[in-house]
Structure formats: structure tokens, C-alpha cells
C-alpha positions in Angstrom: 100.8 261.8 238.9 104.1 262.3 241.3 102.5 264.2 244.2 99.6 263.8 246.7 99.1 267.7 246.8 96.1 269.0 245.0 96.9 270.5 241.5 93.5 271.9 240.9 91.2 274.3 242.6 89.4 273.4 245.7 86.6 271.1 245.3 83.3 272.6 245.9 81.6 269.9 248.1 77.9 268.5 247.8 75.3 268.8 250.6 73.7 271.8 252.4 72.4 274.4 250.2 74.6 273.0 247.3 72.8 270.3 245.6 75.0 267.5 243.9 74.0 268.8 240.4 74.9 272.4 241.4 78.2 271.2 243.1 79.2 269.4 239.6 78.5 272.5 237.7 80.3 274.6 239.9 83.4 272.3 239.8 83.1 271.8 235.8 82.7 275.5 235.3 85.7 276.6 237.7 87.9 273.7 235.9 87.4 273.6 232.4 89.1 270.3 230.6 89.9 268.9 234.1 87.3 266.5 234.1 86.5 263.1 232.0 83.6 261.7 231.4 83.0 257.9 231.8 80.0 256.7 229.8 77.9 253.2 229.8 75.3 251.8 228.0 72.7 253.8 229.9 73.6 256.9 228.0 72.1 255.7 224.7 68.8 254.5 225.8 66.8 257.3 224.5 68.3 256.9 221.1 66.6 253.1 220.5 70.1 251.6 221.1 69.4 249.1 223.5 71.4 248.9 227.1 73.4 245.4 227.7 70.2 244.1 229.4 67.8 245.1 226.5 70.2 243.4 224.2 70.2 240.3 226.4 66.5 240.4 226.9 66.3 240.3 222.9 68.7 237.8 222.1 67.4 235.3 224.8 63.9 235.9 223.2 65.4 234.7 219.8 67.1 232.0 221.1 63.7 230.9 222.8 62.1 230.9 219.1 64.8 228.8 217.6 64.6 226.3 221.0 61.1 226.1 221.0 59.5 227.1 217.4 56.3 225.2 218.0 55.3 227.7 221.1 54.0 231.1 219.5 54.4 232.4 222.8 58.3 231.5 223.5 59.7 234.6 222.7 57.2 236.6 224.8 57.8 234.1 227.7 61.4 234.0 227.6 61.8 237.9 227.5 59.2 238.4 230.4 61.8 236.9 232.4 65.2 236.1 230.6 67.1 235.0 233.8 64.7 232.3 234.7 64.2 230.9 231.0 67.8 230.9 230.6 68.5 228.8 233.9 66.0 226.6 233.2 67.3 225.7 229.8 71.0 225.9 230.2 71.5 225.4 234.0 73.5 228.6 233.9 73.5 232.2 235.3 72.5 234.4 232.6 74.8 237.5 231.9 75.2 239.7 229.1 78.8 238.4 228.3 77.9 234.7 228.9 74.6 234.9 226.5 77.1 236.8 223.8 80.0 234.3 224.1 77.4 231.0 223.7 75.3 232.5 221.2 78.2 234.1 218.8 81.6 232.9 220.0 83.4 234.5 217.6 84.1 238.0 216.7 82.9 238.4 213.5 79.6 236.5 214.1 78.9 238.9 217.3 79.5 241.8 215.0 76.7 240.7 212.8 74.5 239.9 215.7 74.8 242.9 217.3 74.5 245.1 213.7 70.9 245.5 214.1 71.3 247.0 217.5 73.6 249.7 216.7 73.1 250.7 213.1 70.0 252.9 211.8 67.2 250.9 210.2 67.2 251.1 206.3 65.7 254.2 205.3 65.4 255.7 208.4 68.6 257.5 208.9 67.5 259.6 212.1 66.8 256.5 213.8 69.4 255.4 216.7 70.7 258.7 216.3 72.5 261.0 219.1 70.3 261.7 222.1 69.9 264.8 224.0 72.6 263.6 226.3 75.1 263.2 223.7 74.5 266.5 222.0 75.0 268.5 225.5 78.2 266.4 225.7 79.1 267.8 222.5 78.7 271.4 223.8 80.5 270.8 227.0 83.5 269.7 224.6 82.8 272.9 222.4 83.1 275.0 225.1 86.5 273.5 226.6 84.8 272.1 230.0 85.6 268.4 228.9 88.5 267.0 226.7 88.4 263.1 227.4 85.6 260.7 227.2 85.7 257.2 228.2 82.9 255.2 227.2 82.4 251.2 227.2 79.9 252.0 224.2 80.8 250.6 220.6 78.2 252.5 218.9 79.1 256.0 217.2 76.7 258.2 219.1 79.0 260.6 220.8 81.4 261.0 217.7 78.4 261.7 215.6 77.2 264.3 218.2 80.5 266.1 218.0 80.5 266.2 214.4 77.3 267.6 214.3 78.8 270.6 216.0 82.2 271.0 214.0 84.2 268.9 216.0 86.5 266.3 214.6 87.1 264.1 217.6 90.5 261.7 218.3 89.2 258.4 218.6 90.9 255.6 220.3 89.4 252.3 219.9 92.4 249.8 219.3 95.1 249.4 221.3 98.0 250.2 218.3 96.4 253.7 217.8 98.0 254.8 221.1 101.3 255.0 220.4 100.5 257.5 217.5 97.8 259.6 219.2 98.1 263.2 219.9 98.8 264.0 223.5 95.4 264.4 225.5 96.4 268.2 226.1 96.8 268.9 222.3 93.4 267.3 221.2 90.3 269.1 221.3 88.6 266.0 222.4 89.7 262.5 222.9 87.3 259.6 222.9 88.6 256.3 224.2 86.5 253.4 223.3 87.5 251.0 226.4 85.7 248.0 224.7 86.1 248.7 220.8 84.5 250.2 218.1 81.3 248.7 216.6 83.1 248.5 213.0 86.2 246.5 214.8 86.1 242.9 214.7 88.0 243.1 218.3 85.2 244.4 220.3 85.6 243.3 224.1 82.2 241.9 225.2 82.6 238.4 226.9 83.9 238.1 230.3 87.1 236.7 229.3 87.6 239.7 227.3 86.8 242.1 229.9 88.6 240.6 232.3 91.9 242.5 231.2 92.6 245.3 228.9 95.8 245.3 226.6 98.5 246.7 228.3 98.5 250.0 226.2 95.0 250.7 226.9 95.4 249.9 230.4 98.3 252.4 231.0 96.1 255.1 229.0 93.0 254.5 231.0 95.3 254.4 234.4 96.7 257.9 233.3 93.1 259.5 232.8 91.9 258.1 236.2 94.7 259.5 237.9 95.2 263.1 236.4 91.2 263.9 235.6 88.1 264.1 237.7 85.5 262.1 236.7 81.7 262.1 235.7 80.3 258.7 235.5 76.7 258.0 233.6 75.1 254.8 232.6 77.7 252.7 233.7 76.7 249.8 235.8 80.0 248.4 237.2 78.6 245.0 236.8 80.3 243.4 233.7 83.7 245.0 233.1 86.0 243.8 235.7 89.2 245.3 233.9 87.4 248.7 234.4 86.2 248.0 238.0 89.6 247.4 239.0 91.2 250.2 237.4 88.7 252.7 239.1 89.2 250.5 242.4 93.1 250.9 241.8 93.1 254.5 241.6 94.7 256.4 244.5 93.4 259.3 246.5 91.7 261.4 243.7 92.7 265.4 243.4 89.3 266.0 241.6 85.8 264.8 243.0 84.1 262.0 241.3 80.4 262.7 240.4 78.2 259.4 239.9 74.8 259.7 238.0 73.0 256.6 238.8 69.6 256.1 237.2 68.0 253.4 239.4 69.3 251.1 241.9 73.4 251.1 242.2 74.9 247.4 241.6 77.1 246.2 244.7 80.4 246.9 242.6 79.1 250.5 241.8 78.3 251.1 245.2 81.7 249.8 246.5 83.5 252.2 244.1 81.5 255.2 244.9 82.1 255.0 248.5 85.6 254.1 248.2 86.2 257.7 246.5 83.9 259.5 248.4 81.8 260.0 245.2 79.2 262.7 244.9 76.0 260.5 244.1 73.4 262.2 241.6 70.3 260.0 241.9 67.3 259.8 239.8 68.4 261.7 236.8 68.9 260.1 233.2 71.7 260.7 231.3 69.7 263.5 228.6 68.6 265.2 232.1 71.8 264.9 233.5 74.0 266.6 230.9 71.4 269.2 229.7 70.9 270.0 233.3 74.7 270.6 233.4 74.8 272.5 230.3 72.3 275.0 231.6 73.8 275.3 234.8 77.4 276.0 233.5 75.9 278.6 231.1 73.7 280.3 233.9 77.3 280.6 235.7 78.9 282.2 232.6 76.2 284.7 233.0 76.7 285.5 236.3 80.4 285.1 237.0 82.5 288.3 237.8 86.1 286.7 236.4 88.5 288.7 234.8 87.8 289.4 230.9 88.2 286.3 228.6 91.2 286.3 226.3 90.0 287.5 223.4 88.3 290.2 224.7 91.5 291.2 226.5 93.6 291.2 223.2 90.9 293.7 221.8 91.0 295.9 224.5 94.8 295.7 224.4 94.6 296.8 220.5 92.5 299.8 221.5 94.6 301.0 224.2 98.1 300.7 222.5 97.7 303.6 220.3 96.1 305.9 223.1 98.1 307.5 225.5 95.0 308.3 227.9 94.4 304.3 228.0 98.1 303.5 228.8 96.8 302.4 232.6 94.3 300.3 231.0 96.8 298.5 229.0 99.3 298.1 232.0 96.4 296.7 234.0 95.4 294.2 231.3 99.1 293.0 231.4 99.5 292.8 235.0 96.4 291.0 235.5 97.4 288.2 233.3 100.7 288.1 235.3 98.9 287.8 238.4 96.8 285.0 237.4 99.9 283.2 236.8 101.8 283.8 239.9 98.6 283.2 242.1 98.4 279.6 240.6 102.1 278.7 240.5 102.2 278.0 244.3 103.4 274.6 245.3 99.9 273.9 246.2 99.1 274.2 242.5 102.4 273.5 241.0 103.8 270.8 243.2 107.9 271.1 243.4 108.2 267.8 245.2 107.5 264.2 243.8 109.3 260.8 243.9 112.3 259.8 242.1 110.0 257.2 240.3 107.1 259.4 239.4 108.5 263.1 239.1 107.7 263.1 235.4 104.0 262.6 235.9 104.2 265.5 237.8 106.4 267.3 235.1 104.0 267.0 232.5 100.9 268.1 234.9 102.7 271.0 236.0 104.2 272.1 232.2 100.2 271.8 230.9 99.4 273.9 234.0 101.7 276.7 233.3 100.9 276.8 229.6 96.9 277.0 230.5 97.8 279.7 233.2 99.7 281.6 230.7 97.4 281.6 227.8 95.9 285.2 228.2 99.2 286.8 228.8 101.0 284.9 225.7 98.2 286.4 223.6 98.7 289.8 225.0 102.4 289.9 224.6 102.4 288.4 221.1 99.8 291.0 219.8 101.0 294.0 221.9 104.6 293.7 221.0 104.1 293.2 217.3 101.7 296.2 217.3 103.5 298.6 219.6 105.8 300.9 218.6 108.2 301.0 221.7 106.2 303.0 224.1 104.9 300.2 226.1 108.2 298.1 226.1 108.7 298.6 230.1 105.2 296.7 230.2 106.4 293.6 228.4 109.5 293.8 230.4 107.9 294.0 233.5 105.8 290.9 232.9 108.9 289.1 232.8 110.4 290.6 235.6 107.5 289.5 237.6 107.8 285.7 236.4 111.2 285.3 236.7 110.7 286.0 240.7 108.6 282.9 240.7 111.8 280.8 241.6 112.9 283.3 244.5 110.2 281.9 246.6 110.8 277.8 246.0 110.6 276.0 249.1 113.6 274.5 250.9 112.8 270.8 249.4 112.2 270.3 245.8 112.7 267.9 242.6 115.4 269.9 240.7 113.5 269.5 237.6 110.2 270.5 238.8 111.8 273.7 240.7 113.6 274.8 237.3 109.8 274.3 235.8 108.7 277.5 237.9 110.8 279.5 235.1 108.7 278.5 232.3 105.9 281.0 232.2 109.0 283.5 232.1 110.4 281.6 229.4 107.1 281.4 227.4 106.9 285.0 227.9 110.5 285.9 226.7 110.1 283.8 223.8 106.7 285.2 222.6 108.0 288.6 223.3 111.4 287.7 220.8 109.4 286.3 218.2 106.8 289.2 218.1 109.8 291.7 217.8 111.2 289.6 215.0 107.8 289.5 213.1 107.5 293.1 213.9 110.9 293.9 212.9 111.9 295.3 216.3 114.7 293.3 217.0 116.3 295.9 218.8 113.8 295.1 221.5 116.1 291.5 222.2 119.0 294.1 223.5 116.7 294.4 227.0 114.5 291.0 226.4 117.5 288.7 226.4 119.8 290.8 228.8 117.3 291.8 231.5 116.3 291.2 234.2 119.7 289.7 235.5 119.0 286.8 237.8 120.5 284.1 239.9 119.5 281.7 242.1 119.2 282.8 245.8 122.6 282.1 247.7 124.0 280.3 245.0 126.9 282.3 244.7 126.6 282.5 240.9 126.9 286.1 239.3 123.6 287.3 238.0 123.0 287.0 234.4 120.4 287.8 231.9 117.4 285.6 230.4 119.7 284.2 227.5 121.2 282.4 229.9 119.2 281.5 232.9 116.0 280.9 230.6 117.5 278.9 228.0 115.2 276.1 227.3 117.6 273.0 228.0 117.9 274.6 231.8 114.1 275.0 232.2 112.6 271.8 230.2 113.9 268.3 231.2 113.9 266.4 227.9 113.1 263.3 229.6 109.8 264.9 230.9 109.2 266.4 227.5 109.4 262.9 225.8 106.9 261.3 228.2 104.3 264.1 227.0 105.5 265.5 223.5 106.2 262.9 220.7 105.8 263.3 216.9 102.5 261.8 215.6 104.5 258.4 214.8 105.7 258.1 218.4 109.1 259.1 217.8 110.7 261.5 220.2 112.0 265.2 218.7 115.8 265.8 218.4 115.0 269.3 220.0 112.3 268.7 222.4 112.2 271.9 224.0 112.3 273.9 220.9 109.9 271.9 219.0 107.5 271.9 222.1 107.6 275.5 222.7 107.1 276.7 219.0 104.1 274.3 218.8 102.4 275.4 221.9 103.1 279.2 220.9 101.8 279.1 217.3 98.3 279.8 218.4 98.9 282.9 220.4 100.4 284.0 217.0 97.6 283.1 214.6 96.2 286.7 214.2 99.8 288.2 214.0 101.2 285.8 211.6 98.9 283.3 209.4 101.7 281.7 207.8 103.3 278.7 209.4 106.2 279.0 207.5 106.8 282.7 208.4 106.0 281.9 212.0 108.6 279.1 211.7 111.4 281.4 210.2 110.9 284.0 213.0 111.2 281.4 215.7 114.4 279.9 214.1 115.8 283.7 213.7 114.8 284.3 217.8 116.8 281.1 218.7 119.8 281.9 216.5 120.2 285.5 218.0 119.2 284.2 221.6 121.7 281.9 221.0 124.6 284.6 219.9 123.8 286.4 223.1 124.4 283.3 225.3 127.7 282.6 223.5 128.6 286.2 224.5 130.6 285.5 227.8 133.9 284.9 229.2 132.6 282.0 231.1 132.6 279.0 229.0 130.7 276.9 231.3 127.8 279.5 231.0 128.1 279.1 226.8 125.1 277.2 225.7 123.0 277.9 223.0 119.2 277.4 222.6 119.3 274.0 220.8 116.8 274.3 218.0 116.0 273.2 214.5 118.0 276.2 213.0 121.1 273.9 213.6 120.2 271.9 210.7 121.9 271.9 207.3 119.1 273.6 205.7 118.5 276.3 207.9 122.2 277.2 209.2 124.1 276.8 206.1 126.8 279.3 205.2 126.8 278.0 201.8 123.0 278.3 200.9 122.0 281.6 202.4 121.1 280.3 205.5 120.7 281.8 208.8 124.3 282.0 209.8 125.0 283.7 206.5 122.3 286.0 206.7 123.5 287.1 210.2 127.0 287.2 209.2 126.0 289.8 206.3 124.1 292.1 208.7 126.5 292.4 211.2 127.9 296.1 210.8 127.6 299.0 213.3 124.4 299.9 212.4 122.9 296.5 213.4 119.7 297.3 215.5 120.9 294.7 218.3 124.2 296.6 218.5 122.7 300.0 218.4 120.4 299.1 221.3 123.4 297.9 223.1 123.6 294.1 222.7 126.8 292.6 222.9 128.2 295.9 224.7 127.6 297.7 221.6 130.8 296.5 220.2 130.6 294.8 216.7 133.8 292.8 217.2 132.0 291.3 220.5 128.9 290.2 218.1 131.3 288.9 215.5 133.2 286.6 218.4 129.7 285.3 219.5 128.8 284.4 216.1 132.2 282.5 215.8 131.7 280.7 218.8 128.2 279.7 218.0 129.9 278.5 214.8 132.6 276.4 216.5 130.1 274.9 219.0 128.0 273.5 216.4 131.0 271.9 214.7 132.3 270.4 217.8 128.9 269.2 219.1 126.9 268.5 215.9 123.5 269.1 215.2 121.7 266.8 217.7 124.0 267.3 221.1 
């Protein structure tokens, strides 16, 4: 991330009246999706899957039987003190990685040796299954509390627990998968298997393999450690030096690090915990830690007096829409959702200053933050505008007006791209209103939505203009910043990254309004087209910039194939709803000139400028 400012809520410290497990629950509850898990072998103890030390004991015992086959007690003696036996017979110190390297030097032989430790025994499908900890973690994921899981384990217990509750996780176990993975923010949960998956032949077990990670995996790991809070459980920090160095190299953390330790801390773990001022939770097994965390979070759910949930707010809005006696309730629902955005859009929450070399990280974090903060409002606008008959248009308009004013309070020193991003909530709200108006056949609403409120940057000397100009996505969302966080499944960048990201991120608020993806996409294209026409309606060429989107493609645009341009051209009469509502000054020739200007722009700049 590009700024050292805290980007999340103030951490609740442990100590005094707040014990560490409660501090962890309070932080996770107040910041859903902010905390990643780092899980080691200790989480799987109760499943029957051995820890690294348990595997060492067992393999040493087998080696002892082979080396001293005449001694019936060889296995028991070796397992009683594996380190002593190994040093006496090899003159080398014993370690999990060293043992595997000596006993099974090739990946395929290691996989065969480890099969008995990770797969259910024949005829016993429920053996070596997910533990209470795994299932509690699945509940945390299902409720949205956790979205990223780092694990050094190559069993599939975490994935199995998630699948039990209907979640298909995004699993990354090989470096080549990283390029095509969904962004972390767009996946319900991503399981990053740092040492590989059991079924792969490229597990990282030995000292040499654990000394460094492939570049792609290292970069992903560093990003998670930098952007997320961390809950560590079952990891000794003894064997995997690449992971130790990654945690060690993480700069000052934005969110607390919680470290659960059952038994003695290793020297490396103690050092890392001290370096990051970790809140240590001692004496709890993994099962106890995570089941207790779920219980505490559920208790906080019942106690909280926070605003109504998004879905309940939508239900209340639908009930209030047709009822004149509930107009104040409807106003308050929308206004409170706007206040939630405004309160979390301060520079403390959304930094506007960052180094030129790292601003893109802060850009991505701010984009995700603005979108999350706006979620309730966007659902209210999508449903409200679609079902409204015009009675409450002033409520939707006021929401945009309040959000537009966010840039009036920008500090004097800022990064240009981060400062412009302060208008992202206003852009998302305007886009949602516009698409809902198109779907609800209320396009006359665009005559106010895209012209009001007028705004210009304070003290800029520029004339005040409407949202069709200053909320143009290419002015708000820097393409380079979006490329870093929003790519196609194959890793390629989008021709129109702003348009593509907005359409994708706003699809969910429209699910109840328009179930069809095709109809939703067509509505977005029509809104972008109309917004672009209005943007071209100016006598200042410098301000004439359309809202670049897929509607510029030959298939969508075509005059020759009854595309959007042809459809709009045929609609342009004095009775056109936008003209009747005052768009283009109510003058048909102005609307026609705007369409011509848009057509000429496309011809001059091509489809992919």
C-alpha cells in the first residue's frame, strides 16, 4: 500500500478488561474481510493428520526398522527420542525437512511417502476429515469475516470444510495460477497454499525448497501481508524461512496481528511476534480458538446497535416507496447510507497522499474501500429508482449532491489520482441511478441526473458543469491503477477498464431489479451512450469527452445493424423523453448535433482510444 496512514478502523487493544480473544473478535467483527488467516500444521491435529513433528517421528520409526530389522523395539526406541536416534545414526541434526530430503529426495517419492498421512484410510471416508477449527473457519468465510487464507498445509481440509457449507474457494497452489486468478476482492475466499497442494508434484518441503518462494507467489504473499490484518494459528515459524522473511519484512502493520500459540513459542515466532507487537493468544488449540471466535462474533451480532443491514434496508425502502406516510423513513434510509460513505471518506480512512512509486497500491485499496462503503446505498438506489414513479427523485438527487461535495474538503497536498477518486462514490451512485432509470423506462430522470448538481473544483477558475462532464469515469478512475487490480480471467487488461469494472461491480445491486445479465448489459450500454451524448453537448471542445465503453464496439454501435446509434437516431423527435425533461435545453437540433459529435469522435479516435 502507498501510505502509512491507517486505512481501517482503530484497533481495539488487548489488555486490561479486554482479553486477547475478545480483542480479536471485536476487530474481526468490526472489519469484515480485513483479516487474513495464516494456518500451519497445528490446525489439523484433531483431524488425524499429523503435524510436521508427528510425520518426522513416524518416518524416523520406519527408517529405524529398516536399519535395525533384527531389533523388535527399534521403532519404539527411535520414536521415543527421534532426535537422539537420528544424530546417533547419521551424525546430523534431525529436522522435518532434512528427513524428507534424505528419505525421499524426489517430489514423486515424497508424495507417495506422504500419502498415508493425508488421505483417508480405505473404507473410512470420515477419517482425516475437517476439524472443528476448519468448520469454524468456513463459517467465518460464509459470513464474510474472512476472505483470504494462507496455509502451509498441503492437505485439503480447509477446502473440504468450505465445500460443506456451499462455498467453492479459489485455490492457488502453483505460481502459474496466480496470473489468471480473480482479484482477492472479487473472490468470496481465496486459499493460498504456500507449500503447494498434496496432489501436486511440486510441494515445498525441504530446506532448499522452503528457502525461497517463486517470484509470483512471493509478490502475492507480500501483498496479503501488507494489505490485510493477520490471524496466525498452528504455525511454528521454524522451517519455512521464506515465509519467516516475508512476515519479517512487512512494514508497520495497518491492522493488528493476532498470534495463537498452543505450547512454547519458537525463537523465530517469538521474534516475529515482538517485531509486530502481536496480540498473543496463549493456551488455545486451533479448535478452541476458531469456535470461540465464531461464538463471540455471533454474540456481537446480537448485541450490536449498528444500522440495519443492507437487505433489510432494501425491504424497508420498498415498503416505504408507495406510502406517503413513510416518506421520512425512506429519506432517512438513503441519507444514513450516504452518511456512512461520507464518514469513511476522510483522508484518514482513504489516503489522498502516496509516494509516486507506490500510489497504485493505495489506489486499489481506496477503490475497494469506496465500493464496500457504498454497497447499501447502491442497493437502495437500484431498487428505489427502478420502482419509484418520480415521487422521490429529490431523494436520489440529494444523495449524489452530498457525495459530490466530498472533493470540496480535500487537503492541500495530495496525489492527483487519489484525489480524483474521492468522486468515485458519486460516480457509482450516478451510474446506478442512470441504469435503474433505463431499466425502469424513466429516462427523463437522466435530464437531471446528468446535468445536476453542477460542480467545479474549488478555486480552479473553470466553469461549473454537470455530472456528465466531471463524473466521466475516465476522469475519476485512472486506467493504470485499475489495470493493477482489475484484469480479465486470462490476465489481460480490458480495452475499457473503467466501464468494465463499473459494470461488473454494480451487477450485484441490480440482481433483484434485473436478473438477466444480457438486459443489464444492454441497459449499461444505453446509459453510457446517453451520458456520452450529453457530454458532447458543449461549445468547449476541451470538455467534450464521451464515457468510453463497450457501446463503441461495431456490434453495439452500428448504424448498419440497428445498433444503439441507429436506435437513438430514430428516437430523436420533439417527444423524446430526455428532451421533454429539459436535456439538451429541450432543443432537438442540439440533441442531433450531440449525436453527430459523438459519431465523429468515434470515427476520429477509433473504438479503443
